[in-house]
N, CA, C and O atoms as a MOPAC input file, in Angstrom:
PM7 MOZYME 1SCF
protein

 N    -69.84300 1    28.60000 1    -6.83800 1
 C    -70.19000 1    27.56800 1    -7.77000 1
 C    -69.07700 1    26.52700 1    -7.76100 1
 O    -67.92600 1    26.83200 1    -8.07400 1
 N    -69.42900 1    25.29800 1    -7.40000 1
 C    -68.42400 1    24.23000 1    -7.37900 1
 C    -68.95600 1    23.04800 1    -8.15700 1
 O    -70.09900 1    22.62400 1    -7.99000 1
 N    -68.09300 1    22.52900 1    -9.01000 1
 C    -68.46500 1    21.34900 1    -9.78600 1
 C    -67.99600 1    20.10500 1    -9.04300 1
 O    -66.91400 1    20.09800 1    -8.45500 1
 N    -68.78500 1    19.08800 1    -9.06900 1
 C    -68.42300 1    17.84200 1    -8.40400 1
 C    -67.63300 1    16.97500 1    -9.37200 1
 O    -68.03600 1    16.78500 1   -10.51900 1
 N    -66.51700 1    16.45600 1    -8.90800 1
 C    -65.72000 1    15.55700 1    -9.75200 1
 C    -65.68300 1    14.15300 1    -9.16300 1
 O    -64.77800 1    13.37400 1    -9.46300 1
 N    -66.64200 1    13.83600 1    -8.34300 1
 C    -66.66700 1    12.52900 1    -7.70700 1
 C    -66.86500 1    11.41000 1    -8.72400 1
 O    -66.49000 1    10.27000 1    -8.45000 1
 N    -67.43300 1    11.69600 1    -9.87000 1
 C    -67.63000 1    10.67700 1   -10.89900 1
 C    -66.32400 1    10.12700 1   -11.42600 1
 O    -66.27600 1     8.98000 1   -11.86900 1
 N    -65.25000 1    10.92300 1   -11.38800 1
 C    -63.95400 1    10.45900 1   -11.87400 1
 C    -63.42100 1     9.36300 1   -10.96700 1
 O    -62.88200 1     8.36800 1   -11.45300 1
 N    -63.56000 1     9.52700 1    -9.68600 1
 C    -63.03800 1     8.55000 1    -8.75400 1
 C    -63.76700 1     7.22200 1    -8.83500 1
 O    -63.17000 1     6.17700 1    -8.57800 1
 N    -65.00900 1     7.24200 1    -9.17500 1
 C    -65.74700 1     5.97400 1    -9.24600 1
 C    -65.28900 1     5.13900 1   -10.43100 1
 O    -65.49500 1     3.92600 1   -10.43400 1
 N    -64.67200 1     5.75200 1   -11.44100 1
 C    -64.20600 1     4.99800 1   -12.60100 1
 C    -62.85600 1     4.33900 1   -12.33400 1
 O    -62.47800 1     3.41700 1   -13.05800 1
 N    -62.12700 1     4.78000 1   -11.32700 1
 C    -60.82300 1     4.21300 1   -11.01600 1
 C    -60.98800 1     2.96100 1   -10.17600 1
 O    -61.89100 1     2.89700 1    -9.34200 1
 N    -60.13000 1     1.95700 1   -10.37500 1
 C    -60.22700 1     0.76300 1    -9.53700 1
 C    -59.83200 1     1.10800 1    -8.11200 1
 O    -58.95300 1     1.93900 1    -7.87900 1
 N    -60.47900 1     0.47300 1    -7.18200 1
 C    -60.21100 1     0.77200 1    -5.77200 1
 C    -58.94400 1     0.08300 1    -5.28100 1
 O    -58.36700 1     0.50400 1    -4.27800 1
 N    -58.50500 1    -0.95700 1    -5.95900 1
 C    -57.30100 1    -1.67900 1    -5.55900 1
 C    -56.35900 1    -1.69600 1    -6.75600 1
 O    -56.76200 1    -2.03000 1    -7.87000 1
 N    -55.13000 1    -1.34000 1    -6.52100 1
 C    -54.15000 1    -1.36900 1    -7.60300 1
 C    -53.88300 1    -2.81900 1    -7.98600 1
 O    -53.80300 1    -3.68300 1    -7.11300 1
 N    -53.74400 1    -3.09400 1    -9.27800 1
 C    -53.46300 1    -4.47600 1    -9.68600 1
 C    -52.07700 1    -4.89500 1    -9.19600 1
 O    -51.15300 1    -4.08200 1    -9.15500 1
 N    -51.94500 1    -6.13600 1    -8.83500 1
 C    -50.64400 1    -6.64700 1    -8.39900 1
 C    -50.12800 1    -7.59900 1    -9.46800 1
 O    -50.87700 1    -8.36900 1   -10.07100 1
 N    -48.85000 1    -7.51700 1    -9.67300 1
 C    -48.22300 1    -8.36600 1   -10.67700 1
 C    -47.27500 1    -9.32000 1    -9.97100 1
 O    -46.46700 1    -8.91700 1    -9.13500 1
 N    -47.39000 1   -10.57600 1   -10.32000 1
 C    -46.48300 1   -11.56600 1    -9.75000 1
 C    -45.79000 1   -12.28200 1   -10.89200 1
 O    -46.37900 1   -12.53400 1   -11.94300 1
 N    -44.54500 1   -12.59900 1   -10.66600 1
 C    -43.79000 1   -13.33800 1   -11.67000 1
 C    -44.09100 1   -14.81500 1   -11.53700 1
 O    -44.30900 1   -15.31400 1   -10.43300 1
 N    -44.10500 1   -15.51300 1   -12.66000 1
 C    -44.34200 1   -16.95500 1   -12.57300 1
 C    -43.18700 1   -17.61400 1   -11.82200 1
 O    -42.05600 1   -17.13100 1   -11.86400 1
 N    -43.47400 1   -18.70300 1   -11.14400 1
 C    -42.41000 1   -19.38100 1   -10.40100 1
 C    -41.34300 1   -19.89300 1   -11.35900 1
 O    -41.64500 1   -20.35400 1   -12.46000 1
 N    -40.10800 1   -19.80500 1   -10.92900 1
 C    -39.01100 1   -20.31400 1   -11.75300 1
 C    -38.38700 1   -21.49300 1   -11.04500 1
 O    -38.42800 1   -21.60600 1    -9.82000 1
 N    -37.82900 1   -22.33800 1   -11.81700 1
 C    -37.20300 1   -23.53600 1   -11.27200 1
 C    -35.70900 1   -23.41200 1   -11.50200 1
 O    -35.21600 1   -23.61900 1   -12.61100 1
 N    -34.99800 1   -23.07100 1   -10.43900 1
 C    -33.55100 1   -22.92700 1   -10.51700 1
 C    -32.89200 1   -24.10300 1    -9.83300 1
 O    -33.39000 1   -24.64900 1    -8.84900 1
 N    -31.74900 1   -24.47300 1   -10.39500 1
 C    -30.93800 1   -25.44800 1    -9.70300 1
 C    -30.16100 1   -24.69700 1    -8.63700 1
 O    -30.15100 1   -23.46600 1    -8.62200 1
 N    -29.53200 1   -25.40700 1    -7.77400 1
 C    -28.75600 1   -24.76700 1    -6.71500 1
 C    -27.72200 1   -23.83700 1    -7.33000 1
 O    -27.07200 1   -24.18100 1    -8.31700 1
 N    -27.57700 1   -22.66400 1    -6.74200 1
 C    -26.63000 1   -21.70200 1    -7.29600 1
 C    -25.18800 1   -22.09100 1    -7.00200 1
 O    -24.27500 1   -21.64400 1    -7.69600 1
 N    -24.97400 1   -22.90300 1    -6.00000 1
 C    -23.63500 1   -23.37800 1    -5.68600 1
 C    -23.33300 1   -24.61600 1    -6.52400 1
 O    -24.13000 1   -25.55300 1    -6.54800 1
 N    -22.18200 1   -24.63100 1    -7.21700 1
 C    -21.86200 1   -25.83000 1    -7.99200 1
 C    -21.56200 1   -27.00700 1    -7.07000 1
 O    -20.99500 1   -26.83400 1    -5.99100 1
 N    -21.93500 1   -28.17100 1    -7.49300 1
 C    -21.68000 1   -29.36500 1    -6.69000 1
 C    -20.21100 1   -29.75900 1    -6.84800 1
 O    -19.56800 1   -29.34800 1    -7.81400 1
 N    -19.67800 1   -30.53700 1    -5.93000 1
 C    -18.26900 1   -30.95000 1    -6.02200 1
 C    -17.95700 1   -31.69700 1    -7.31000 1
 O    -16.83800 1   -31.60900 1    -7.81500 1
 N    -18.92500 1   -32.43100 1    -7.85100 1
 C    -18.69500 1   -33.16800 1    -9.08800 1
 C    -18.61500 1   -32.22300 1   -10.28400 1
 O    -17.93300 1   -32.51700 1   -11.26600 1
 N    -19.30900 1   -31.09200 1   -10.20200 1
 C    -19.36000 1   -30.13000 1   -11.29700 1
 C    -18.82800 1   -28.78500 1   -10.79100 1
 O    -19.57100 1   -28.03400 1   -10.15800 1
 N    -17.56200 1   -28.47000 1   -11.05600 1
 C    -16.99000 1   -27.24600 1   -10.49600 1
 C    -17.56400 1   -25.96300 1   -11.09500 1
 O    -17.33000 1   -24.88700 1   -10.54500 1
 N    -18.29400 1   -26.03500 1   -12.17900 1
 C    -18.88400 1   -24.83600 1   -12.76800 1
 C    -17.90900 1   -24.13700 1   -13.69300 1
 O    -16.83000 1   -24.65000 1   -13.98900 1
 N    -18.29800 1   -22.97800 1   -14.13800 1
 C    -17.47000 1   -22.21500 1   -15.05300 1
 C    -16.39300 1   -21.46100 1   -14.28800 1
 O    -16.63200 1   -20.94700 1   -13.19500 1
 N    -15.22400 1   -21.40400 1   -14.86900 1
 C    -14.14800 1   -20.62200 1   -14.27900 1
 C    -13.57200 1   -19.71200 1   -15.35100 1
 O    -13.61500 1   -20.02500 1   -16.54000 1
 N    -13.03800 1   -18.59700 1   -14.91800 1
 C    -12.41100 1   -17.64800 1   -15.81700 1
 C    -10.98100 1   -17.45900 1   -15.36800 1
 O    -10.71700 1   -17.22500 1   -14.18800 1
 N    -10.05900 1   -17.56100 1   -16.30400 1
 C     -8.65900 1   -17.33800 1   -15.99900 1
 C     -8.22600 1   -16.08300 1   -16.73800 1
 O     -8.29300 1   -16.02600 1   -17.96600 1
 N     -7.78500 1   -15.08400 1   -15.99600 1
 C     -7.34900 1   -13.82900 1   -16.59400 1
 C     -5.87900 1   -13.91600 1   -16.96900 1
 O     -5.08400 1   -14.53600 1   -16.26300 1
 N     -5.52800 1   -13.29600 1   -18.07600 1
 C     -4.12600 1   -13.21000 1   -18.45300 1
 C     -3.40100 1   -12.33000 1   -17.44300 1
 O     -4.02100 1   -11.61600 1   -16.65500 1
 N     -2.07200 1   -12.39900 1   -17.48400 1
 C     -1.28600 1   -11.57300 1   -16.56700 1
 C     -1.58400 1   -10.09500 1   -16.79400 1
 O     -1.75600 1    -9.34100 1   -15.83600 1
 N     -1.64500 1    -9.68200 1   -18.05000 1
 C     -1.92300 1    -8.26900 1   -18.36300 1
 C     -3.29800 1    -7.86300 1   -17.84500 1
 O     -3.46500 1    -6.75100 1   -17.34500 1
 N     -4.29200 1    -8.75700 1   -17.95800 1
 C     -5.64000 1    -8.45200 1   -17.46900 1
 C     -5.65300 1    -8.35300 1   -15.94700 1
 O     -6.34700 1    -7.50700 1   -15.38300 1
 N     -4.88700 1    -9.21500 1   -15.28200 1
 C     -4.80500 1    -9.15100 1   -13.82500 1
 C     -4.16000 1    -7.84200 1   -13.38000 1
 O     -4.61000 1    -7.20400 1   -12.42900 1
 N     -3.08700 1    -7.45000 1   -14.09300 1
 C     -2.41200 1    -6.19400 1   -13.78100 1
 C     -3.37900 1    -5.02600 1   -13.95300 1
 O     -3.46500 1    -4.14500 1   -13.09800 1
 N     -4.09800 1    -5.03300 1   -15.06300 1
 C     -5.05300 1    -3.95600 1   -15.35000 1
 C     -6.15900 1    -3.90500 1   -14.29900 1
 O     -6.53100 1    -2.82500 1   -13.83900 1
 N     -6.67600 1    -5.05400 1   -13.92400 1
 C     -7.74800 1    -5.10800 1   -12.93400 1
 C     -7.26700 1    -4.60100 1   -11.57200 1
 O     -7.96200 1    -3.83000 1   -10.91000 1
 N     -6.08900 1    -5.03300 1   -11.16400 1
 C     -5.56300 1    -4.61300 1    -9.86300 1
 C     -5.25200 1    -3.11700 1    -9.85600 1
 O     -5.46300 1    -2.42900 1    -8.85800 1
 N     -4.74800 1    -2.63100 1   -10.98700 1
 C     -4.48000 1    -1.19600 1   -11.09700 1
 C     -5.78000 1    -0.41100 1   -11.01100 1
 O     -5.83400 1     0.64300 1   -10.37800 1
 N     -6.82000 1    -0.92200 1   -11.64500 1
 C     -8.13600 1    -0.28400 1   -11.58500 1
 C     -8.71300 1    -0.25500 1   -10.18200 1
 O     -9.54800 1     0.59100 1    -9.86100 1
 N     -8.26600 1    -1.18200 1    -9.34900 1
 C     -8.71500 1    -1.22400 1    -7.95700 1
 C     -7.85500 1    -0.34800 1    -7.05900 1
 O     -8.05500 1    -0.30800 1    -5.84500 1
 N     -6.89000 1     0.35900 1    -7.66300 1
 C     -6.07500 1     1.29700 1    -6.90400 1
 C     -4.78100 1     0.74100 1    -6.34400 1
 O     -4.11100 1     1.41700 1    -5.56300 1
 N     -4.41200 1    -0.47400 1    -6.72500 1
 C     -3.16300 1    -1.05800 1    -6.22900 1
 C     -1.96900 1    -0.40400 1    -6.92300 1
 O     -2.04500 1    -0.05000 1    -8.09900 1
 N     -0.87600 1    -0.24900 1    -6.19300 1
 C      0.33700 1     0.33500 1    -6.76900 1
 C      1.07100 1    -0.71700 1    -7.58800 1
 O      0.83200 1    -1.91600 1    -7.44100 1
 N      1.97100 1    -0.25000 1    -8.45700 1
 C      2.73300 1    -1.16400 1    -9.31100 1
 C      3.55700 1    -2.14100 1    -8.47300 1
 O      3.65900 1    -3.31700 1    -8.82100 1
 N      4.14000 1    -1.66900 1    -7.38000 1
 C      4.95700 1    -2.55600 1    -6.54800 1
 C      4.11400 1    -3.63300 1    -5.86100 1
 O      4.55000 1    -4.77800 1    -5.73500 1
 N      2.91600 1    -3.27100 1    -5.42000 1
 C      2.01600 1    -4.25600 1    -4.79400 1
 C      1.53600 1    -5.26600 1    -5.83200 1
 O      1.46500 1    -6.46300 1    -5.55100 1
 N      1.20800 1    -4.78800 1    -7.02700 1
 C      0.77000 1    -5.69200 1    -8.09700 1
 C      1.88400 1    -6.67700 1    -8.43200 1
 O      1.64800 1    -7.87900 1    -8.55100 1
 N      3.11400 1    -6.15000 1    -8.58400 1
 C      4.25600 1    -7.00700 1    -8.90700 1
 C      4.47600 1    -8.05500 1    -7.82400 1
 O      4.71800 1    -9.22400 1    -8.12300 1
 N      4.39300 1    -7.63800 1    -6.57900 1
 C      4.59100 1    -8.57300 1    -5.46500 1
 C      3.48400 1    -9.62900 1    -5.43900 1
 O      3.75900 1   -10.81000 1    -5.22700 1
 N      2.24800 1    -9.21100 1    -5.65100 1
 C      1.11500 1   -10.14700 1    -5.60900 1
 C      1.19100 1   -11.18600 1    -6.72700 1
 O      0.86100 1   -12.35500 1    -6.52800 1
 N      1.63000 1   -10.74300 1    -7.90300 1
 C      1.67200 1   -11.65200 1    -9.05600 1
 C      3.02100 1   -12.34100 1    -9.21200 1
 O      3.16600 1   -13.24800 1   -10.03100 1
 N      4.01900 1   -11.90700 1    -8.41800 1
 C      5.34200 1   -12.52300 1    -8.50100 1
 C      6.07400 1   -12.15900 1    -9.78200 1
 O      6.77800 1   -12.99300 1   -10.35300 1
 N      5.91600 1   -10.92900 1   -10.23500 1
 C      6.56600 1   -10.46500 1   -11.45700 1
 C      7.31600 1    -9.16500 1   -11.15700 1
 O      7.02600 1    -8.49600 1   -10.16500 1
 N      8.28000 1    -8.80500 1   -12.01300 1
 C      9.01200 1    -7.55100 1   -11.79000 1
 C      8.11900 1    -6.32400 1   -11.98700 1
 O      7.15100 1    -6.36600 1   -12.74700 1
 N      8.45500 1    -5.23300 1   -11.29500 1
 C      7.71100 1    -3.98500 1   -11.42200 1
 C      7.78200 1    -3.48400 1   -12.86600 1
 O      6.82200 1    -2.89500 1   -13.36300 1
 N      8.91000 1    -3.71600 1   -13.53900 1
 C      9.05700 1    -3.28600 1   -14.93700 1
 C      8.01400 1    -3.96600 1   -15.82800 1
 O      7.51400 1    -3.36200 1   -16.77800 1
 N      7.69200 1    -5.21000 1   -15.52100 1
 C      6.66400 1    -5.92100 1   -16.29500 1
 C      5.29300 1    -5.31600 1   -16.04500 1
 O      4.49400 1    -5.17200 1   -16.96900 1
 N      5.02400 1    -4.96400 1   -14.80500 1
 C      3.75200 1    -4.30500 1   -14.46700 1
 C      3.65900 1    -2.98600 1   -15.23100 1
 O      2.62700 1    -2.66900 1   -15.82300 1
 N      4.75600 1    -2.21900 1   -15.21000 1
 C      4.76900 1    -0.94700 1   -15.92900 1
 C      4.49900 1    -1.15000 1   -17.42100 1
 O      3.74100 1    -0.38900 1   -18.02300 1
 N      5.11300 1    -2.16800 1   -18.01600 1
 C      4.88200 1    -2.44700 1   -19.43800 1
 C      3.42000 1    -2.80500 1   -19.69600 1
 O      2.81600 1    -2.32800 1   -20.65700 1
 N      2.86000 1    -3.64800 1   -18.83200 1
 C      1.45400 1    -4.04800 1   -19.00000 1
 C      0.51400 1    -2.85200 1   -18.87300 1
 O     -0.54200 1    -2.81800 1   -19.50400 1
 N      0.90000 1    -1.87000 1   -18.05500 1
 C      0.06300 1    -0.68000 1   -17.86700 1
 C      0.38000 1     0.41400 1   -18.89300 1
 O     -0.28600 1     1.44800 1   -18.93600 1
 N      1.38800 1     0.17400 1   -19.70600 1
 C      1.74800 1     1.17300 1   -20.72100 1
 C      2.53900 1     2.33100 1   -20.14300 1
 O      2.56200 1     3.41900 1   -20.71700 1
 N      3.18800 1     2.10200 1   -19.01000 1
 C      3.99200 1     3.14500 1   -18.38900 1
 C      5.38300 1     3.08900 1   -19.00200 1
 O      6.03900 1     2.04800 1   -18.99300 1
 N      5.82100 1     4.22300 1   -19.53200 1
 C      7.12800 1     4.29000 1   -20.16300 1
 C      8.06500 1     5.03600 1   -19.23100 1
 O      7.74600 1     6.12100 1   -18.74500 1
 N      9.21600 1     4.44600 1   -18.98900 1
 C     10.19700 1     5.09600 1   -18.11900 1
 C     10.76200 1     6.32300 1   -18.82000 1
 O     11.01700 1     6.30000 1   -20.02400 1
 N     10.95300 1     7.37700 1   -18.06700 1
 C     11.54600 1     8.59400 1   -18.61600 1
 C     12.99600 1     8.68500 1   -18.19900 1
 O     13.43800 1     7.99200 1   -17.28300 1
 N     13.72600 1     9.54000 1   -18.87400 1
 C     15.13500 1     9.71900 1   -18.52300 1
 C     15.23600 1    10.36300 1   -17.15200 1
 O     14.40300 1    11.18400 1   -16.76800 1
 N     16.26900 1     9.97600 1   -16.42500 1
 C     16.49000 1    10.59300 1   -15.13100 1
 C     17.42700 1    11.77900 1   -15.29600 1
 O     18.09900 1    11.89100 1   -16.32100 1
 N     17.48200 1    12.63600 1   -14.34100 1
 C     18.30300 1    13.84100 1   -14.41300 1
 C     19.77800 1    13.50200 1   -14.56600 1
 O     20.51700 1    14.25800 1   -15.19600 1
 N     20.21900 1    12.39600 1   -14.01000 1
 C     21.63700 1    12.04300 1   -14.09300 1
 C     22.04000 1    11.63400 1   -15.50700 1
 O     23.22500 1    11.68200 1   -15.83600 1
 N     21.11500 1    11.24300 1   -16.33100 1
 C     21.42200 1    10.82100 1   -17.69000 1
 C     21.24200 1    11.94000 1   -18.70400 1
 O     21.51500 1    11.74600 1   -19.88900 1
 N     20.79600 1    13.08500 1   -18.26800 1
 C     20.61800 1    14.19600 1   -19.19500 1
 C     21.96300 1    14.82700 1   -19.52100 1
 O     22.86100 1    14.87000 1   -18.68100 1
 N     22.08900 1    15.31000 1   -20.73100 1
 C     23.31800 1    15.96800 1   -21.13100 1
 C     23.24800 1    17.43900 1   -20.70800 1
 O     22.24400 1    18.11200 1   -20.94600 1
 N     24.29100 1    17.92000 1   -20.09500 1
 C     24.27000 1    19.30400 1   -19.68100 1
 C     24.25200 1    20.25600 1   -20.88400 1
 O     24.89100 1    20.00000 1   -21.90400 1
 N     23.52800 1    21.32600 1   -20.74600 1
 C     23.43900 1    22.33000 1   -21.79100 1
 C     24.31000 1    23.51600 1   -21.36500 1
 O     24.17400 1    24.03900 1   -20.25900 1
 N     25.20000 1    23.92600 1   -22.26200 1
 C     26.05600 1    25.05900 1   -21.86400 1
 C     25.24000 1    26.35100 1   -21.72000 1
 O     24.31700 1    26.61800 1   -22.48900 1
 N     25.60800 1    27.11800 1   -20.73300 1
 C     24.92600 1    28.38200 1   -20.48600 1
 C     25.89400 1    29.51200 1   -20.85800 1
 O     27.04000 1    29.53800 1   -20.40900 1
 N     25.42700 1    30.41000 1   -21.65600 1
 C     26.25300 1    31.53800 1   -22.07600 1
 C     25.78100 1    32.77700 1   -21.35200 1
 O     24.62200 1    33.17600 1   -21.45900 1
 N     26.70400 1    33.38800 1   -20.60600 1
 C     26.38500 1    34.61700 1   -19.89100 1
 C     26.86300 1    35.80900 1   -20.69900 1
 O     27.96000 1    35.75100 1   -21.25500 1
 N     26.12600 1    36.84300 1   -20.78800 1
 C     26.52800 1    38.03100 1   -21.53400 1
 C     26.70100 1    39.19700 1   -20.62800 1
 O     27.03900 1    40.28900 1   -21.08400 1

């Protein structure tokens, strides 16, 4: 015993509807020489952060921006730690 389901297919449209976007009118995407367009100027700290996010080292960032590595470290929130030569020796007591 088999039921026919061919009636379902006849109710479906034979061609899928196509959707098209209305035409848009854009000006040239390149700014003309008379109109330079919008520009964004990043602060030094933002440039440091962006370059660091791209994987650049502090020394490369400093060289690229013409600033000291210490300034790059400050902008990135890197705090210098004490070096071993500046640590005070701790006396050791042997028993």
